[in-house]
N, C-alpha and C positions, 0 to 999 in steps of 0.2 A: 552444353546446350540443354536447357529444359524446355520441352515442347508440350503442347496440348495433347492429351491422350487420344482425343477423337479426331482432330484435324491435323496433328503433327506440325502445327504452326509454332515457331520458336517463341517462347514467352520470356526467356531470360538467357543471356549469354555472359559467362564470366570466365576469367582467365585463371588457370591453375599453375602458371609458371612459378618456379621457386628456385632456391639455391640448395645444392646437395649438402648434406650435413658434414661430410668428411672433407671433401676437396673444395667446398665453397664455389662450385661452378654453377653458373646460371643455366637452367634447363628451360628454354622457352616453350617447348612442347613435350612435356613428360607423358609417358605412355600410361594410360589408365589400366591397372591390373584387375580391379574388381569394382563393381557398382552394385550395391545391395539396397533394397528398399525395406523400410521398417514395416512391420505388420499392423501396428496400431497407430503410429504417428506419421505425419507427413514429412518424413525425414529420409534422406538418402545418404548412404555411406560410400565414399569414393576413395579407393586406394590408388596411389601412383607408384610406379616401379622405381624411378630414379630418385625421387624426392622422398623425404621422411614424413611430412605431416599427413595424417589421416583426416579427411574432410567430412564434416557432418553438415549436410545441406538441409535447412529447415525451409520448406516451401509452403508452409501454411498460409503465408501472405505473399501473393505473387508480386506485389509491388514493393515488398521489403524482404528480399532474400537474406536469410541469416546463415552465415558460414562460420562454423567452429573448427579451428585447427587443433589437432591433438598431435603433438610432436615430442618424440623421445630420442631422436638422433639416429634412428635405424631405418634402413630402406625396407619397405614392406612388399609382400608378394601377393597373397590372396587371403581369403578369410570367409567367415560365416557366423551366423547368430548361434547363441546357446539356446537351450530349450525354453528359457524364460523370455527370449527376445529382449533381454536387458543388456547383455554383454556381447560385443562384437569381437571375435577372436581373429587376430591378424598374424600372419606368419612373417617373421623378420628374416631377411636374406643374409646368409652367412654370419649369423650371430647366435645360432643354437637357442633361440628364444621365441616365445609366442606371447604376444601382448593381448590383454583383455581390456577393451575400452567400454566404459559405462556410458550408455547412450543418454541416460537421464541427467547425469551430472556433467557430461561432456568432458570427461578426462580419462586418463589412463588409470585403470583400477588395480591391475596386478600384472606381473610378467611371470611366465612359466618357463623354467629351464627344461628343455626337451632333449638335451644331449645332442649328438650329431644329427643334424637335420638337413635333408634336401628338400627344397620347396616343392610342395605337392599341390594338389588341387583343393577343392572345397570339401571340408569335412561334413560328417553327418552326426546327428544326435540319436542315440539309442538308449534304451532302458535295460538294465541288467539286474544283478542280484539285489534283492530287497528294494526294488524300484529305484536303485541308484541311477543317476544320469551320467553318461559319459559322452565325450566327443571323439569320434573315430576319424583319423586322418592318415593319409599314406606317407611313407618315407619319414618317419619320426623316430629319433633315438636309435638309428641304425637298424630298425625293424622295417620290413615292408609295410606293415600297418601298425600304428600306435594309437593309444587311447589317453585321454585326459579327463579327470573327474571334473564335472561342472556343477554339481549340486552342492550348495553351501550348507545344506541342512542334513542330508543323509548320504553317507556319513561325512562328518566334517574333516576327518583326517585325510581324505583323498580329494577334497575340494581344491581345484586349481592346481593339481599336481599330476605329474606324468605317472601313468599306470603301466603295467606290463604290456608288451607288444603282443600281437596276434600272429600265430604261425601261418605262413602262406608260402606256397610253392611258386618260384619265379620271383622276379624283382621288378622295379620300376612301376609300381602301381601308382596311377595318377588320379583316377576318378573312383570315388566310392559313393554309391547311392543306395537309398532304402526307402521304404514307405511305412507310415504308421500302421497300416492295415496288413502289412506283410511281416513275416518272421524271418526274412532273408535280407541280406545286404550284398550288393554286387560290387566287385572291384575289378576294373579292367586294367590290363597292362599295355604299355606302349609298344614294346618290342617283342611281344610273344603272342602267338595266335590264340591261346586259350583265354577264356574269361574265368576268373576265380569267383566262386560262390561261397560266402561265409555261412556256416551253420546258423540255425535260429538264434536270434539275439534278444527276443522279448523276455519279459520277466519270468514267465513260467518255463521257458526253454533256456534260461541262462546257464544251466549246467553244461551246455554244449559250446560255450564261448571259446574254450581252450582247444577244441578239436581243429585239425587242419582244414584248410579250405578244400572245397570240392571243385575239381577242374571240369569245366564245361568245354568240350571241343567244338566250339561254335563254327570255326572256320572249316573243319572237316565235315561237319554236318550239312553245311550249306554249299559244299563243293566249290570253294573259292578258287581252286586252281593251284598251280605250283608256285605262284608268286607269293611274296611275303605280305600277309594281311595283318592289320592291327585292330584289335577290339577296343573301341573307345566310346566314351559317353554313354554308359549304361543309365537307364532311366525307367522307373516304374510308372505304370499308369495310375489314374486317380483311385481306382478301386483296389489297387495293390495285388491284383490277380494275374498280372502279366508284366513282363519287363522287355524293354527294347534296347538293343545294342547295335551300334554302327560298326560295320566292318570296312575299314579303310585300306585301300591298296594303292599301288603305284598308278600313275596316270594312264598307262597302257593296259592295266589290269582291271578286272571287274570289282565293283564295290557293291555292298548290300546293306540293307537294314533288316535285322533279325528280331523277331518277336518270339519270346519264350514264355511258356506257362510257369507260374510261380509255384503252384502245387498241383501235381508233381512237376519237378523241373524237367521240362522237355521242350523241344522245338515246336512252335506253333506254325510259324510262317516266315519265309525269307523273301524279301522283295529285291529283285535284281533287274536292272535295265541299263542299256548302253548310256543313257543320259544321266543316270544316277551317280552323284558324286557325294561322298560322305567324308567327314561328319557334317 
């Protein structure tokens, strides 16, 4: 459903039912895994979990909705844009591959072999040595955090290829977030209390990329109690000088939203209330 941004009145309703690529089963209501908006064009990218086509919705003309289907026979999980906002990188479920879709040509541009891969969350773009661009994503190639080169010009040898993984304590990293104005990237784990903090990853601090993650004991600092709490959905603010982490607990336990200083890395504030449910 496409709605008006101001009034939320539905403008267009279209059906995304399709047939699965392997078993040829009809999925009348496939689950949408990701919806991403283009930064320059009036285009939305829609991923569905059960079916294979990636949908590109051109809404530049409200009375003539244009839908482009990009199909390569694999079920998709999640994805995000590269730094040029030209290629949309989508994770393939149980296929050990990642596809890059060209939004201008409306077709699959390249597939990247990532080795053993567990579907993770949305990746982030960072700049490292010699201003090379990479895409950082969790659970790739058997590593808690893996990287893919996304710059076709500098250097060309690593463009659209899997790079070495980053060392991290703990497993099951799901969300990785960063900010262009910050030299840190935050990775949260689903089944562990700490939040992992990666060392600086900007161009001038790229020498620290291979160092281990720094563990932030967010749960202990906020006195979450004896119950198991999970740090999820890290997010930096617009200025890049602070980061927010949601602490999720059981239904009978306390939850919290924690705000941390980016430089130096320290607890700024923890918001806890009986009615607060996270994430």
